[in-house]
Backbone as JSON, one array per atom type, in Angstrom:
{
  "sequence": "MWLLTSAGSKLASLVAVVLAVLGSIWLVFRSGQRDQKAKEKVKDLESYKETREKIDEVPVNTDVAAAIKRLSGDGGLRD",
  "N": [[164.7, -35.95, -151.43], [166.88, -36.12, -148.97], [167.03, -33.79, -148.37], [164.92, -33.46, -146.22], [165.15, -35.33, -144.28], [168.15, -34.31, -143.27], [166.78, -32.34, -142.36], [165.17, -33.02, -140.49], [167.0, -34.48, -139.23], [168.51, -32.61, -137.59], [166.06, -31.14, -136.09], [165.78, -33.02, -134.45], [167.35, -33.1, -133.11], [167.78, -30.86, -132.21], [165.4, -30.93, -130.54], [166.07, -32.28, -128.57], [168.28, -31.55, -127.35], [166.21, -29.29, -126.01], [164.6, -30.45, -124.53], [166.99, -32.15, -122.77], [168.04, -29.87, -121.3], [165.88, -28.57, -120.01], [165.3, -31.01, -118.61], [167.21, -30.62, -116.74], [166.72, -28.37, -115.49], [165.0, -29.25, -113.96], [164.98, -31.12, -112.5], [167.41, -29.85, -110.81], [165.13, -28.19, -109.42], [163.5, -29.92, -108.21], [165.65, -30.99, -106.36], [165.94, -28.84, -104.62], [163.69, -28.66, -103.72], [163.49, -30.96, -102.22], [165.37, -30.25, -100.42], [164.72, -28.07, -98.9], [162.29, -29.07, -97.48], [163.61, -30.86, -95.8], [164.97, -29.31, -94.22], [163.07, -28.04, -92.88], [161.81, -29.78, -91.52], [163.61, -30.7, -89.85], [163.27, -28.28, -88.61], [161.4, -28.36, -87.53], [161.42, -30.66, -85.54], [163.37, -29.57, -83.94], [162.28, -27.53, -82.65], [160.14, -28.95, -81.59], [161.2, -30.35, -79.73], [162.82, -28.35, -77.93], [160.04, -27.68, -76.57], [159.75, -29.67, -75.46], [161.5, -30.04, -73.46], [160.71, -27.51, -72.13], [158.48, -28.36, -71.35], [159.02, -30.48, -69.64], [160.47, -29.59, -67.93], [159.1, -28.06, -65.85], [158.21, -28.28, -62.66], [156.36, -31.1, -60.94], [153.44, -30.95, -59.37], [151.98, -32.07, -56.19], [150.09, -30.88, -54.22], [147.57, -29.14, -54.22], [147.51, -26.68, -53.49], [149.51, -25.78, -53.74], [149.88, -26.15, -56.57], [148.32, -23.91, -57.44], [149.62, -21.77, -56.48], [151.98, -21.68, -57.81], [151.04, -21.42, -60.25], [149.41, -19.1, -60.62], [151.5, -17.36, -59.99], [152.67, -17.49, -62.45], [151.07, -16.83, -64.61], [149.56, -18.53, -65.81], [146.97, -19.13, -64.89], [144.09, -19.25, -64.9], [140.92, -17.13, -65.3]],
  "CA": [[164.52, -36.6, -149.77], [168.03, -36.2, -148.14], [166.76, -32.59, -147.5], [164.31, -33.61, -145.32], [166.29, -36.29, -143.61], [168.97, -33.72, -142.98], [166.3, -30.97, -141.67], [164.58, -34.27, -139.34], [167.69, -34.79, -137.83], [168.57, -31.09, -136.77], [165.22, -30.75, -135.33], [165.35, -33.81, -133.64], [168.53, -33.42, -132.1], [167.42, -29.35, -131.39], [164.75, -30.85, -128.99], [166.69, -33.57, -127.56], [168.66, -30.31, -126.15], [165.75, -28.63, -125.5], [164.78, -32.05, -123.23], [168.01, -32.53, -121.8], [167.95, -28.65, -120.61], [164.19, -28.83, -119.33], [165.26, -31.99, -117.7], [168.24, -30.37, -115.76], [166.05, -27.58, -114.5], [163.45, -29.62, -113.55], [165.91, -32.04, -111.13], [167.13, -29.0, -110.23], [164.36, -27.73, -108.73], [163.43, -30.98, -107.57], [166.19, -31.1, -105.57], [165.66, -27.61, -103.95], [162.33, -28.62, -102.87], [163.86, -31.69, -101.04], [166.63, -29.76, -99.13], [163.94, -27.37, -98.02], [161.44, -29.91, -97.16], [164.47, -31.56, -95.07], [165.16, -28.37, -93.4], [162.01, -27.43, -92.41], [161.72, -30.9, -90.81], [164.76, -30.55, -88.52], [163.5, -27.11, -87.77], [160.03, -28.19, -86.55], [162.03, -31.41, -84.79], [164.39, -28.75, -82.94], [160.98, -26.78, -81.97], [159.51, -29.8, -80.61], [162.66, -30.58, -78.51], [162.65, -27.23, -76.99], [159.02, -27.32, -76.06], [159.31, -31.0, -74.69], [162.09, -29.05, -72.46], [160.23, -26.55, -71.44], [157.79, -29.0, -70.22], [159.62, -31.24, -68.59], [161.07, -28.54, -66.68], [157.7, -27.95, -65.16], [157.77, -29.66, -61.4], [154.68, -31.86, -60.73], [152.97, -30.43, -57.74], [150.87, -33.0, -55.9], [149.17, -30.25, -53.45], [146.6, -28.35, -54.9], [147.41, -25.22, -53.11], [151.06, -25.19, -54.5], [149.69, -25.66, -58.12], [147.58, -22.93, -57.5], [150.42, -20.48, -56.28], [152.81, -21.62, -59.11], [150.16, -20.86, -61.66], [149.02, -17.8, -60.55], [152.53, -16.9, -60.15], [153.52, -17.59, -63.9], [150.24, -16.2, -65.29], [149.19, -19.58, -66.43], [145.6, -20.04, -63.75], [142.92, -19.1, -65.97], [139.93, -16.53, -64.4]],
  "C": [[165.74, -36.54, -148.88], [168.1, -35.01, -147.91], [165.75, -32.92, -145.91], [164.71, -34.73, -144.04], [167.12, -35.48, -142.68], [168.27, -32.27, -141.44], [165.59, -32.05, -140.31], [165.81, -34.33, -138.14], [168.54, -33.79, -137.19], [167.5, -30.33, -135.94], [164.77, -32.0, -134.16], [166.33, -33.69, -132.33], [168.43, -31.54, -131.59], [166.23, -29.9, -130.13], [164.82, -31.82, -128.5], [167.52, -32.65, -126.7], [167.91, -29.44, -125.19], [165.3, -29.38, -123.98], [165.35, -31.78, -122.05], [167.91, -30.93, -120.83], [167.04, -29.08, -119.75], [164.5, -29.66, -118.26], [165.78, -31.45, -116.58], [167.43, -29.36, -114.8], [165.28, -27.76, -113.71], [164.4, -30.76, -111.97], [166.73, -30.85, -110.14], [166.34, -28.43, -108.97], [163.78, -28.79, -107.74], [164.1, -31.05, -105.91], [166.12, -29.81, -103.94], [164.82, -27.99, -102.99], [162.83, -29.67, -101.64], [164.59, -31.19, -99.8], [165.46, -29.31, -98.25], [163.11, -28.31, -97.09], [162.36, -30.81, -95.26], [164.99, -30.48, -94.12], [164.2, -27.96, -92.74], [161.57, -28.49, -91.26], [162.76, -30.73, -89.6], [164.66, -29.52, -87.93], [162.33, -27.12, -86.6], [160.49, -29.36, -85.2], [162.65, -30.24, -83.12], [163.08, -28.02, -82.21], [160.28, -27.69, -80.78], [159.88, -30.24, -79.58], [162.74, -29.81, -77.61], [161.04, -27.4, -76.17], [158.59, -28.5, -75.28], [159.92, -30.67, -73.86], [161.81, -28.72, -71.53], [159.14, -27.5, -70.53], [157.85, -29.81, -69.21], [160.13, -30.46, -67.44], [159.97, -28.15, -65.17], [157.69, -28.77, -63.68], [155.94, -30.02, -61.44], [154.56, -31.34, -59.43], [151.81, -31.71, -57.57], [149.98, -32.33, -54.97], [148.8, -29.29, -54.34], [147.24, -26.86, -54.68], [148.73, -24.74, -53.34], [150.81, -25.43, -55.62], [149.1, -24.44, -58.26], [148.45, -21.93, -57.62], [151.76, -20.88, -57.88], [152.25, -21.13, -60.16], [149.96, -19.65, -61.63], [150.42, -16.9, -60.72], [153.24, -16.37, -61.45], [152.37, -16.69, -64.84], [149.63, -17.06, -66.03], [147.23, -19.73, -65.57], [145.08, -18.71, -64.76], [141.6, -17.82, -64.89], [138.36, -17.43, -64.55]]
}
């Protein structure tokens, strides 16, 4: 009877160690995913900021002829 208790105790401690190691690996993996998502979000926001600044730099034309001249010079006028 004591043999089963001793073997069960060793097995339980082995299972606990394996679960602890797997849990640690999982936590590191999830932390890496969270950091990557945060970096991607910052990158997307920086890209949006650059795009928005370029849009804001474009002069607003109230004259149709001036707008056509600007668009044809920049290659932004479609055929």
